[in-house]
C-alpha positions as CSV (number, residue, x, y, z in Angstrom):
1,M,-1.5,12.6,32.2
2,N,-3.3,14.7,29.7
3,R,-4.9,17.9,31.1
4,R,-7.6,20.0,29.5
5,W,-8.0,23.5,30.8
6,A,-11.2,25.6,30.9
7,V,-10.3,29.1,32.0
8,T,-12.6,32.1,32.5
9,L,-11.8,35.6,33.8
10,C,-13.6,36.9,36.8
11,A,-13.9,40.4,38.3
12,C,-11.4,41.1,41.1
13,G,-12.8,41.8,44.5
14,A,-13.2,39.8,47.6
15,A,-13.2,36.7,45.4
16,S,-10.4,37.9,43.2
17,A,-10.0,34.9,40.9
18,L,-8.1,35.4,37.6
19,G,-9.1,32.0,36.2
20,V,-10.2,28.5,36.9
21,G,-9.3,25.3,35.2
22,I,-9.9,21.5,35.0
23,G,-7.2,19.0,34.6
24,D,-8.0,15.5,33.1
25,A,-5.8,13.0,34.8
26,G,-7.0,10.1,32.7
27,G,-6.7,11.6,29.2
28,A,-10.2,10.4,28.3
29,G,-11.8,13.8,28.1
30,I,-13.9,15.8,30.5
31,D,-17.2,14.3,31.6
32,P,-20.3,16.5,32.3
33,E,-20.1,16.3,36.1
34,R,-16.4,17.2,36.0
35,S,-17.0,20.2,33.7
36,L,-19.6,21.6,36.1
37,T,-17.2,21.5,39.0
38,T,-15.4,24.8,39.7
39,V,-13.1,26.3,42.3
40,T,-13.2,29.9,43.7
41,I,-10.7,31.6,45.9
42,T,-11.8,34.3,48.4
43,V,-9.0,36.4,49.9
44,A,-9.8,37.8,53.3
45,Q,-7.5,40.8,52.6
46,P,-7.1,41.4,48.9
47,T,-4.1,43.8,49.3
48,L,-1.3,43.2,51.7
49,T,1.3,45.8,52.4
50,L,4.8,44.4,52.8
51,G,6.3,45.5,56.1
52,L,2.9,46.0,57.7
53,D,0.9,42.8,56.9
54,G,2.2,39.2,57.5
55,G,-0.4,37.3,55.4
56,T,-4.0,36.5,54.9
57,T,-6.4,33.6,54.8
58,L,-7.6,32.0,51.5
59,A,-11.1,30.5,51.5
60,V,-11.4,27.9,48.8
61,T,-14.8,26.8,47.7
62,V,-15.6,23.9,45.3
63,L,-18.9,24.2,43.5
64,G,-20.6,21.5,41.5
65,P,-21.8,17.9,41.6
66,L,-18.4,16.5,42.7
67,A,-17.7,19.2,45.3
68,S,-18.3,17.0,48.4
69,A,-15.9,14.3,47.1
70,A,-13.0,16.8,46.3
71,R,-9.8,16.4,48.3
72,P,-6.9,18.9,48.8
73,G,-4.3,19.2,46.0
74,R,-1.2,21.2,45.3
75,T,-0.8,25.0,46.1
76,Q,1.6,27.4,44.4
77,A,2.6,31.0,44.8
78,T,5.0,33.0,42.7
79,V,6.1,34.9,45.8
80,G,5.4,34.1,49.4
81,F,4.1,30.8,50.6
82,I,0.7,29.1,50.7
83,G,0.2,26.5,53.4
84,P,-1.7,23.2,52.8
85,L,-5.4,23.2,52.2
86,V,-7.4,22.3,55.2
87,A,-10.9,20.9,54.8
88,Q,-13.6,22.8,56.5
89,A,-16.9,21.7,58.1
90,T,-18.9,22.4,54.9
91,P,-18.3,19.8,52.2
92,G,-16.2,21.3,49.4
93,S,-14.8,24.0,51.5
94,F,-11.1,24.4,52.3
95,A,-8.9,27.1,53.8
96,A,-5.2,27.9,53.5
97,E,-2.9,30.5,55.0
98,Y,-0.8,32.7,52.7
99,R,2.4,34.3,54.1
100,V,4.0,37.2,52.3
101,P,7.7,37.2,51.3
102,T,10.3,38.4,53.7
103,D,11.7,41.1,51.5
104,R,10.1,44.6,51.0
105,L,10.1,44.6,47.3
106,P,6.8,45.9,45.7
107,Q,5.3,43.0,43.7
108,A,2.2,41.1,42.8
109,A,1.7,37.4,43.7
110,L,0.0,34.8,41.5
111,L,-1.7,32.2,43.7
112,S,-3.0,28.8,42.6
113,V,-4.9,26.1,44.5
114,E,-5.9,22.7,43.3
115,V,-8.3,20.1,44.4
116,I,-8.5,16.5,43.3
117,L,-11.8,14.9,42.2
118,P,-12.6,11.2,42.7
119,D,-11.5,10.1,39.2
120,G,-8.1,11.7,39.7
121,A,-8.8,14.8,37.7
122,S,-7.8,18.1,39.2
123,V,-9.7,21.4,39.4
124,Y,-7.8,24.6,40.2
125,S,-8.1,28.3,40.4
126,V,-5.6,31.1,40.0
127,T,-5.8,34.6,41.6
128,R,-3.6,37.6,41.9
129,L,-2.7,39.4,45.1
130,M,-1.1,42.9,45.1
131,L,1.8,43.4,47.5
132,P,2.8,47.0,47.8
133,A,5.8,47.7,50.1
134,A,5.9,50.1,53.0
135,A,9.2,52.0,53.5
136,T,10.6,55.3,54.9
137,F,12.2,57.2,52.1
138,P,15.0,59.7,53.1
139,L,15.4,63.0,51.3
140,R,17.8,66.1,51.7
141,T,16.4,69.6,51.1
142,S,16.5,73.1,52.6
143,P,16.4,73.4,56.4
144,Q,12.9,73.6,57.7
145,A,11.4,72.9,54.3
146,E,8.0,71.2,54.0
147,V,8.5,68.0,51.8
148,S,6.0,65.7,50.2
149,L,6.4,62.7,47.9
150,E,3.9,61.7,45.2
151,I,4.0,58.0,44.2
152,A,1.5,56.6,41.6
153,G,-0.9,59.4,42.2
154,R,-0.8,59.2,46.0
155,T,0.9,62.0,48.1
156,F,2.9,61.1,51.2
157,G,3.7,64.0,53.6
158,P,4.3,66.8,54.0
159,Q,7.1,66.3,56.5
160,K,9.3,69.1,57.8
161,A,13.0,68.8,57.3
162,D,15.3,69.4,60.3
163,A,17.9,72.1,60.6
164,A,20.3,70.1,58.5
165,G,17.7,69.6,55.7
166,D,17.2,65.9,56.3
167,V,13.7,64.4,56.2
168,S,12.3,60.8,56.1
169,I,8.9,60.3,54.6
170,P,6.9,57.0,55.2
171,I,5.6,55.7,51.8
172,V,3.8,52.7,50.3
173,V,5.1,51.8,46.8
174,P,2.9,49.7,44.5
175,A,4.5,47.1,42.2
176,G,6.1,48.3,39.0
177,V,6.4,52.0,40.0
178,V,9.8,53.3,38.8
179,A,9.9,56.8,40.1
180,G,8.1,59.3,42.4
181,R,8.0,63.1,42.5
182,A,9.3,65.0,45.5
183,R,8.0,68.6,46.3
184,A,9.8,70.8,48.8
185,V,8.5,74.3,49.9
186,N,11.2,76.3,51.8
187,K,10.6,78.8,54.6
188,F,10.3,81.6,52.1
189,G,7.5,79.8,50.2
190,I,9.5,78.9,47.3
191,A,8.6,75.4,45.9
192,T,10.8,73.0,44.0
193,E,10.1,69.6,42.5
194,T,12.4,66.8,41.5
195,E,11.9,63.2,40.3
196,V,13.0,60.5,42.7
197,N,14.2,57.1,41.4
198,L,12.6,54.4,43.5
199,Q,15.1,51.8,42.2
200,P,12.6,49.0,41.5
201,R,13.8,45.4,41.0
202,D,12.3,42.5,39.1
203,Y,10.6,39.7,41.0
204,P,9.1,36.2,40.2
205,R,6.1,36.9,37.9
206,V,5.5,33.5,36.2
207,L,3.3,30.7,37.5
208,L,3.7,27.2,35.8
209,I,0.7,24.8,36.0
210,A,1.6,21.4,34.6
211,P,0.9,17.8,35.5
212,S,3.4,16.1,37.7
213,H,3.6,13.1,35.3
214,G,2.6,12.4,31.7
215,E,1.9,9.3,29.6
216,A,4.7,8.4,27.2
217,G,4.1,9.7,23.7
218,A,0.9,11.5,24.8
219,A,0.2,15.3,24.5
220,V,-0.5,17.1,27.8
221,D,-1.7,20.7,28.3
222,V,0.5,23.1,30.1
223,E,-0.5,26.6,31.3
224,V,1.8,29.5,32.1
225,W,0.4,32.5,33.9
226,A,2.4,35.7,34.1
227,V,2.0,39.4,35.1
228,E,3.9,42.5,34.1
229,P,6.1,44.2,36.8
230,S,3.1,46.4,37.6
231,G,1.0,43.3,38.3
232,D,-1.1,43.7,35.2
233,P,-1.7,40.5,33.0
234,A,1.2,39.9,30.6
235,P,0.5,39.6,26.9
236,P,0.4,35.9,26.0
237,E,2.9,36.3,23.2
238,N,5.5,37.5,25.8
239,I,5.2,34.2,27.7
240,D,7.4,31.3,26.7
241,L,7.8,27.6,27.6
242,R,10.7,25.3,27.0
243,A,11.4,21.6,27.9
244,S,14.6,19.6,28.4
245,L,13.0,16.8,26.3
246,G,9.9,16.5,24.2
247,E,8.1,19.0,21.9
248,V,6.4,22.2,22.9
249,R,3.7,23.8,20.8
250,R,1.8,27.1,21.6
251,V,-2.0,26.5,21.2
252,A,-3.8,29.5,22.7
253,G,-3.6,32.5,25.0
254,M,-5.3,35.4,26.7
255,P,-4.0,38.4,28.8
256,G,-2.0,36.9,31.6
257,L,-2.1,33.3,30.3
258,A,-0.4,31.2,27.5
259,R,-1.5,27.7,26.8
260,F,0.9,25.1,25.4
261,A,0.6,21.5,24.2
262,F,3.6,19.4,25.3
263,T,4.3,16.0,23.7
264,V,5.9,13.7,26.2
265,P,8.9,11.7,24.9
266,P,7.9,8.1,24.1
267,L,10.5,6.2,26.3
268,V,10.2,6.0,30.1
269,G,14.0,5.5,30.3
270,A,14.5,9.1,29.4
271,G,13.7,9.8,33.1
272,A,12.1,13.0,34.6
273,L,12.3,16.1,32.4
274,T,12.2,19.7,33.2
275,L,9.6,22.3,32.0
276,M,10.9,25.9,32.1
277,A,8.5,28.8,31.9
278,A,9.7,32.4,31.5
279,M,9.0,35.7,29.9
280,N,10.4,35.7,26.4
281,D,13.2,38.1,27.4
282,G,14.4,35.4,29.9
283,A,13.1,37.2,33.0
284,S,11.2,35.5,35.8
285,E,12.0,31.9,35.0
286,R,10.1,29.1,36.8
287,S,10.6,25.4,36.3
288,D,8.9,22.2,37.3
289,S,9.6,18.5,36.7
290,L,7.5,16.0,34.8
291,T,7.9,12.3,35.2
292,I,7.3,10.1,32.2
293,R,5.0,7.1,32.9
294,A,4.2,4.2,30.6
295,G,0.9,4.3,28.9
296,P,-1.8,1.6,29.1
297,A,-0.7,-1.9,28.3
298,S,-1.0,-2.8,24.6
299,A,0.7,-6.1,24.7
300,V,1.5,-8.9,27.1
301,S,4.5,-11.3,26.6
302,I,5.8,-14.4,28.3
303,A,9.5,-15.0,28.6
304,A,10.8,-18.5,29.7
305,D,14.3,-19.5,30.7
306,T,13.6,-22.8,28.9
307,T,11.2,-24.1,26.4
308,R,11.5,-27.7,27.2
309,L,10.6,-29.8,30.3
310,V,11.9,-33.4,30.5
311,V,9.5,-35.8,31.9
312,G,10.6,-37.1,35.3
313,S,13.7,-34.8,35.5
314,G,12.3,-32.7,38.4
315,A,13.4,-29.5,36.6
316,M,11.5,-26.2,36.7
317,A,10.7,-23.7,34.0
318,H,10.8,-20.1,35.2
319,L,8.4,-17.8,33.3
320,T,8.2,-14.0,33.5
321,I,5.1,-12.1,32.3
322,L,5.7,-8.6,31.1
323,A,3.3,-6.0,29.8
324,R,4.3,-3.1,27.5
325,D,2.7,0.0,26.1
326,R,2.6,0.9,22.4
327,F,6.2,2.3,22.7
328,G,7.6,-0.8,24.4
329,N,7.8,0.7,27.9
330,T,7.1,-1.9,30.6
331,V,3.8,-1.6,32.4
332,P,2.8,-3.1,35.8
333,V,1.0,-6.4,35.5
334,D,-1.2,-6.1,38.5
335,G,-4.2,-8.3,38.1
336,V,-2.7,-10.7,35.5
337,V,-4.2,-14.2,35.5
338,I,-2.0,-17.1,34.4
339,T,-3.2,-20.6,33.5
340,G,-1.5,-23.8,32.5
341,D,-3.6,-26.0,30.2
342,G,-6.7,-24.1,31.4
343,H,-5.9,-24.5,35.1
344,P,-5.0,-21.5,37.3
345,L,-1.4,-21.2,38.4
346,P,-0.1,-19.3,41.4
347,V,1.4,-16.0,40.4
348,R,4.3,-14.3,42.2
349,L,4.4,-10.5,41.9
350,E,7.7,-8.7,42.2
351,N,8.8,-5.1,42.1
352,V,11.7,-4.9,39.7
353,Q,13.2,-1.4,39.4
354,G,9.9,0.2,40.2
355,N,7.9,-2.0,37.8
356,V,5.6,-4.8,38.9
357,E,6.4,-8.1,37.1
358,A,4.7,-11.4,37.5
359,S,6.5,-14.8,37.5
360,I,5.6,-18.4,37.8
361,D,7.6,-21.7,38.2
362,V,6.3,-24.7,36.2
363,P,7.6,-28.1,37.2
364,A,8.3,-30.9,34.8
365,P,5.7,-33.7,34.8
366,S,6.6,-36.8,36.7
367,A,5.1,-39.1,34.1
368,W,4.1,-38.9,30.4
369,R,0.4,-38.0,30.1
370,G,0.1,-38.2,26.3
371,R,0.6,-34.4,25.7
372,D,3.8,-33.1,24.1
373,H,3.3,-29.5,25.4
374,M,1.8,-27.4,28.1
375,A,0.0,-24.2,27.1
376,I,0.7,-21.3,29.4
377,E,-1.7,-18.4,29.0
378,A,-1.5,-14.9,30.6
379,T,-4.5,-12.6,30.5
380,L,-4.4,-8.9,31.5
381,G,-7.8,-7.3,30.9
382,K,-8.5,-7.9,27.2
383,L,-4.8,-8.7,26.4
384,R,-3.7,-12.2,26.1
385,A,-0.4,-14.0,25.5
386,V,0.2,-17.8,25.0
387,T,3.4,-19.8,25.0
388,K,4.0,-23.5,24.9
389,L,6.4,-25.5,27.0
390,L,7.5,-28.7,25.2
391,V,7.0,-31.8,27.3
392,T,9.5,-34.4,26.1
393,G,11.7,-37.3,27.2
394,G,15.4,-37.5,27.7
395,N,18.1,-38.6,25.3
396,P,16.9,-40.9,22.4
397,A,17.1,-44.6,23.3
398,G,14.8,-46.3,20.8
399,I,13.1,-45.6,17.5
400,Q,10.2,-47.0,15.5
401,L,9.6,-46.7,11.8
402,T,6.2,-47.2,10.2
403,A,4.8,-46.6,6.7
404,S,1.3,-45.6,5.7
405,H,1.2,-48.3,2.9
406,K,3.1,-51.5,2.3
407,A,2.9,-51.1,-1.5
408,I,2.4,-48.2,-3.9
409,E,2.1,-47.8,-7.6
410,G,5.2,-46.3,-9.2
411,N,3.8,-43.5,-11.3
412,N,5.8,-40.4,-10.2
413,R,2.7,-39.3,-8.2
414,N,1.8,-41.8,-5.6
415,G,3.7,-41.8,-2.4
416,V,3.9,-43.3,1.1
417,E,4.4,-41.5,4.3
418,V,7.1,-42.9,6.5
419,V,6.9,-41.9,10.2
420,L,9.7,-42.1,12.7
421,E,9.0,-42.1,16.4
422,V,11.8,-41.5,18.9
423,F,11.6,-42.6,22.5
424,D,13.8,-42.2,25.6
425,E,14.7,-45.1,27.9
426,R,11.3,-44.6,29.8
427,G,9.3,-44.9,26.6
428,T,8.6,-41.1,26.5
429,P,8.5,-39.4,23.1
430,T,11.6,-37.2,22.7
431,S,13.3,-35.2,20.1
432,A,16.5,-35.9,18.3
433,S,19.3,-33.5,17.4
434,R,20.0,-35.1,14.0
435,V,17.8,-37.3,11.7
436,V,19.1,-38.5,8.3
437,W,16.8,-40.2,5.8
438,Q,18.0,-42.3,2.9
439,T,16.6,-44.6,0.2
440,D,18.2,-47.1,-2.2
441,D,15.6,-46.2,-4.8
442,N,15.8,-43.2,-7.0
443,G,12.4,-41.9,-5.9
444,S,12.2,-38.7,-4.0
445,L,12.1,-38.0,-0.2
446,E,10.2,-34.9,1.0
447,T,10.4,-33.9,4.6
448,L,7.0,-33.4,6.2
449,T,5.9,-31.3,9.2
450,P,5.8,-33.5,12.3
451,F,2.4,-33.8,13.9
452,R,3.7,-34.0,17.4
453,L,6.9,-33.9,19.3
454,G,9.1,-37.0,19.0
455,T,7.9,-37.8,15.4
456,Y,9.6,-37.1,12.1
457,A,8.1,-37.9,8.8
458,V,9.0,-38.0,5.1
459,R,7.0,-38.7,2.0
460,F,8.5,-41.2,-0.5
461,T,7.3,-40.7,-4.0
462,A,8.2,-43.6,-6.3
463,R,9.3,-43.0,-9.8
464,R,7.5,-44.6,-12.7
465,T,8.4,-48.3,-13.1
466,L,7.6,-51.0,-15.6
467,R,7.8,-53.8,-13.1
468,D,7.3,-54.4,-9.4
469,R,10.3,-53.7,-7.2
470,A,11.2,-53.2,-3.5
471,A,12.3,-49.8,-2.2
472,V,14.0,-49.5,1.2
473,I,13.7,-46.3,3.2
474,S,16.2,-46.0,6.1
475,V,16.8,-43.5,8.8
476,T,19.7,-42.7,11.2
477,V,19.1,-40.9,14.5
478,D,21.9,-39.1,16.2
479,S,24.4,-41.2,14.3
480,R,23.7,-44.3,16.4
481,L,20.1,-45.5,16.1
482,T,19.0,-46.9,12.7
483,A,15.9,-48.4,11.2
484,S,14.5,-49.2,7.8
485,R,11.2,-49.9,6.1
486,R,10.6,-51.9,2.9
487,V,7.9,-50.6,0.5
488,V,6.8,-52.5,-2.6
489,V,6.7,-50.3,-5.7
490,Q,4.3,-51.8,-8.1
491,A,4.4,-51.3,-11.9
492,G,1.7,-48.9,-12.7
493,A,-0.8,-49.0,-15.5
494,A,1.6,-47.3,-18.0
495,R,1.4,-46.8,-21.7
496,L,4.1,-48.9,-23.4
497,A,6.0,-48.6,-26.7
498,A,8.5,-51.1,-28.0
499,A,10.8,-51.6,-31.0
500,R,12.0,-55.1,-31.8
501,V,14.1,-56.8,-34.5
502,G,14.8,-60.5,-35.1
503,L,14.5,-63.6,-37.3
504,V,11.5,-65.4,-38.8
505,S,11.1,-68.9,-40.1
506,N,8.0,-70.8,-41.2
507,L,9.9,-74.0,-40.3
508,G,9.2,-75.3,-43.8
509,G,11.6,-73.6,-46.2
510,L,11.1,-69.8,-45.6
511,F,13.6,-67.9,-43.6
512,G,14.2,-64.1,-43.1
513,Q,14.3,-61.1,-40.9
514,S,11.6,-59.2,-38.8
515,A,11.0,-55.7,-37.3
516,F,8.2,-54.8,-35.0
517,L,6.8,-51.6,-33.6
518,E,4.3,-52.0,-30.8
519,G,2.2,-49.7,-28.6
520,N,0.0,-50.7,-25.6
521,I,-2.3,-48.8,-23.3
522,P,-3.5,-50.2,-19.9
523,L,-7.0,-51.3,-19.2
524,S,-9.2,-48.9,-17.1
525,A,-8.7,-49.5,-13.4
526,Q,-12.2,-48.0,-12.8
527,R,-13.8,-50.7,-14.9
528,F,-11.6,-53.7,-14.3
529,G,-10.3,-53.0,-10.8
530,R,-6.8,-53.7,-9.4
531,V,-6.0,-56.4,-11.9
532,A,-6.1,-53.9,-14.7
533,R,-2.5,-53.0,-14.1
534,F,-1.5,-56.4,-15.4
535,F,-3.4,-56.2,-18.7
536,S,-2.9,-53.9,-21.7
537,V,-4.1,-53.7,-25.3
538,G,-2.6,-52.0,-28.3
539,L,-1.5,-52.3,-31.9
540,A,1.5,-53.9,-33.6
541,A,2.9,-53.2,-37.0
542,A,5.7,-55.3,-38.5
543,Y,7.8,-55.8,-41.6
544,L,9.0,-59.3,-42.3
545,R,11.2,-60.4,-45.3
546,S,11.7,-64.1,-46.0
547,E,12.6,-66.3,-48.9
548,G,12.7,-70.1,-49.7
549,N,10.9,-72.9,-51.6
550,L,7.3,-73.9,-51.1
551,P,5.2,-76.4,-53.0
552,A,2.9,-74.8,-55.6
553,A,-0.4,-76.4,-56.5
554,G,-1.9,-76.1,-60.0
555,T,1.4,-75.5,-61.8
556,E,3.8,-77.6,-63.8
557,Y,6.5,-76.9,-61.2
558,P,6.8,-79.1,-58.2
559,S,7.9,-76.2,-56.1
560,L,8.2,-72.4,-56.2
561,H,11.1,-70.2,-55.0
562,L,9.5,-67.3,-53.2
563,N,10.6,-63.9,-51.9
564,V,7.9,-62.7,-49.5
565,N,7.7,-59.2,-48.0
566,Q,4.9,-58.9,-45.5
567,T,3.5,-56.1,-43.5
568,P,1.1,-57.3,-40.8
569,I,-1.0,-54.9,-38.8
570,M,-2.4,-56.6,-35.7
571,A,-4.4,-55.9,-32.6
572,L,-2.3,-56.8,-29.5
573,G,-3.2,-58.0,-26.1
574,R,-0.6,-58.5,-23.3
575,V,-0.7,-59.8,-19.8
576,R,2.2,-59.4,-17.3
577,M,3.1,-62.2,-14.9
578,P,3.3,-60.5,-11.4
579,G,6.5,-60.9,-9.4
580,Q,9.6,-59.3,-8.2
581,L,12.2,-61.4,-10.0
582,P,15.1,-59.9,-12.0
583,V,13.3,-61.0,-15.2
584,E,9.6,-60.5,-15.9
585,F,7.6,-62.7,-18.2
586,S,4.5,-61.7,-20.2
587,L,2.1,-63.4,-22.7
588,S,0.7,-61.8,-25.7
589,G,-1.9,-62.6,-28.3
590,M,-2.3,-61.0,-31.8
591,A,-4.9,-60.9,-34.5
592,G,-4.9,-58.9,-37.7
593,V,-4.2,-58.7,-41.4
594,T,-1.0,-59.1,-43.3
595,F,-0.3,-57.6,-46.7
596,A,2.2,-59.5,-48.8
597,S,4.3,-58.8,-51.9
598,I,5.4,-62.0,-53.5
599,T,8.1,-62.7,-56.1
600,V,7.7,-66.2,-57.7
601,I,10.6,-67.9,-59.5
602,P,9.6,-71.4,-60.9
603,D,13.1,-72.8,-61.1
604,E,16.5,-71.3,-60.6
605,D,17.8,-72.9,-63.8
606,S,14.9,-71.9,-65.9
607,S,14.8,-69.0,-68.3
608,F,11.3,-68.3,-67.1
609,Q,11.0,-64.7,-65.9
610,P,10.0,-64.1,-62.3
611,T,6.5,-63.0,-61.6
612,R,5.3,-60.7,-59.0
613,A,2.0,-60.9,-57.2
614,T,0.3,-59.6,-54.0
615,A,-1.9,-61.3,-51.5
616,R,-3.4,-60.7,-48.1
617,A,-4.4,-63.0,-45.3
618,L,-5.6,-63.2,-41.7
619,V,-2.9,-63.3,-39.1
620,L,-3.1,-64.9,-35.7
621,G,-0.4,-65.2,-33.2
622,L,0.8,-66.0,-29.7
623,G,4.0,-65.0,-28.0
624,V,6.0,-65.0,-24.8
625,D,8.4,-62.3,-23.7
626,A,11.1,-62.0,-21.1
627,S,12.2,-58.5,-20.0
628,F,15.1,-57.2,-18.1
629,L,15.2,-53.7,-16.5
630,L,17.5,-51.4,-18.3
631,Q,16.9,-47.7,-17.6
632,P,15.0,-45.9,-18.8
633,G,13.0,-48.9,-19.8
634,E,13.6,-52.6,-20.3
635,L,15.3,-55.0,-22.6
636,V,12.8,-57.4,-24.2
637,I,13.6,-60.9,-25.6
638,G,10.7,-62.8,-27.0
639,A,9.4,-65.6,-29.2
640,R,6.0,-65.6,-31.0
641,Y,4.3,-67.8,-33.5
642,L,2.4,-66.1,-36.3
643,D,0.1,-67.9,-38.7
644,A,-0.7,-66.4,-42.1
645,R,-1.8,-68.5,-45.0
646,L,-1.7,-66.5,-48.2
647,G,-3.4,-69.1,-50.5
648,R,-4.0,-67.8,-54.1
649,N,-2.2,-64.6,-55.0
650,S,-3.1,-62.0,-57.5
651,N,-1.6,-64.0,-60.4
652,G,-3.7,-67.0,-59.6
653,D,-0.9,-69.0,-58.0
654,Y,-1.8,-70.8,-54.9
655,I,0.7,-70.9,-52.0
656,N,0.3,-73.6,-49.5
657,G,1.3,-73.4,-45.9
658,N,2.2,-70.7,-43.4
659,T,4.3,-67.9,-44.8
660,L,5.2,-66.4,-41.3
661,G,5.8,-68.9,-38.6
662,L,8.2,-68.5,-35.6
663,V,9.6,-65.1,-34.8
664,C,12.5,-64.8,-32.4
665,D,13.5,-61.2,-31.6
666,F,14.7,-58.7,-29.1
667,G,14.2,-55.0,-28.5
668,F,13.6,-52.2,-26.1
669,R,10.4,-51.2,-24.3
670,I,9.7,-47.9,-22.6
671,G,6.8,-46.6,-20.5
672,F,5.3,-43.1,-20.5
């Protein structure tokens, strides 16, 4: 509880108020109506003589807009006792009886009365009451002497001593007077004076005004009122305040009053603490207790003894709703509203170690309703907390495996989502303790976030492939339930490169070796659709060396012995035959130009020197390939027939027939 004090000094008299103050119980500041509400104390008898007077009546008047709604609060006195405030006929008027202390020690009393306003704030007033003490002071002097005693400017006596010189003088001693002065005049008229020690003693002079409780971690205002032994207001710097826990800081003061700001410890578990007010020399100590209370709720939480409800099990989930302030102290949850899936739930309030907690019991559904969780929401004012109870089946008894696509293109990017659904014996979705995914393909498996309870999912991404193949994704649940799904991985529209070597024969006398380099790119799927992945176009470059005899027209020789080196450059078209066999077949067509270097020898026995010539001709060809997977590509074996008729060469010789012919080769093809 944070208090703010507004204190003013008033002139002492019939209404002898030292000061008034306002305490803010809510810590939200002082509103205008509250600041205009004041308290005055009117003492029927402003000075009471100890030994003669027993007490007096205090008339307490509340003034201001909230006066009629004020109710009695606490009363305090440094010495003596104030009875309870009693409401009078006039609204805002109260009365209390003050009783003096039983000892006859000269002193001054600080009195405080407090009234409570409708919002819980307190308004109080402090006044001082002087309590001189009446006594009979014995003296010894000359027989028959006239004796008087002066105390604080007041003369008591004279009294005549008896024949033995003993005399007793009735006196009234104000608070704080240390000594008096005795004067004796003997029978001869001779006067003598002496100082008399009145043997004063200290008395309670400190009044502590502090809230009875404070909010954890908050700063509350504490006032300490004090008087000197004489009853005069004490200097504020001589007034001190200490606390068993927490931090004390001096903030202001005036004669008779010191104000302090006290920071309450943040944890309620620290228990009640003690505030100790005293003069700075340790005299006149007064203490009061302050209870630490949690602040306003800053968070609401829901704790459950289980997070899972099994359909049809008849089990219950016990949930406890707690509220905490900014320091983690528990706060009562009166007024909390709890719903389950938007429907109100009955709340049970319990007092646990002095704190109000709310709890509910949520039963497991008797049948599966298509939802895998129940949302429990707790609302306390503007605070909100939500938790989910999983609604699931029992132990796994069956599984189902599905794939988002039956076939995908193997290009290191495309994938298929494989979803596993787990059920108990009632067909209710349930969770598994262990799920293991495997694939016989060297593609990748990536675990996905399940979209509801009882489902598990992976994404299978197929590696690049040059031919169609089947990939099997399998799953094992709790080491006893298994399932698998087959996915066709289709050869994608890949760029291809191949290198091949082999033999060539024109089937008419020429025979030799061949070497080919080929490159293909796929047709655009956007223009040609799904069939584009079976077709590709490209270029082929080759080197073929052959030799043999061919008829030569227009010469004196019936035949010519030729060495032919040819470099054909051709456009290439290829079509794959779809299928999932271990061997894949493809057809190809070629068209281009060959460049030939020809060495002509008329007769092996002739002394005629060989001649060299060049020629070029159109090349056309058809071929068939068989390929076998061999990572990272495929082994290719093929046969093709190339037709190139050189005709007349650069020397004027005319070569009949096909100089290329049948090519049988093998090689290796890769995709990228």
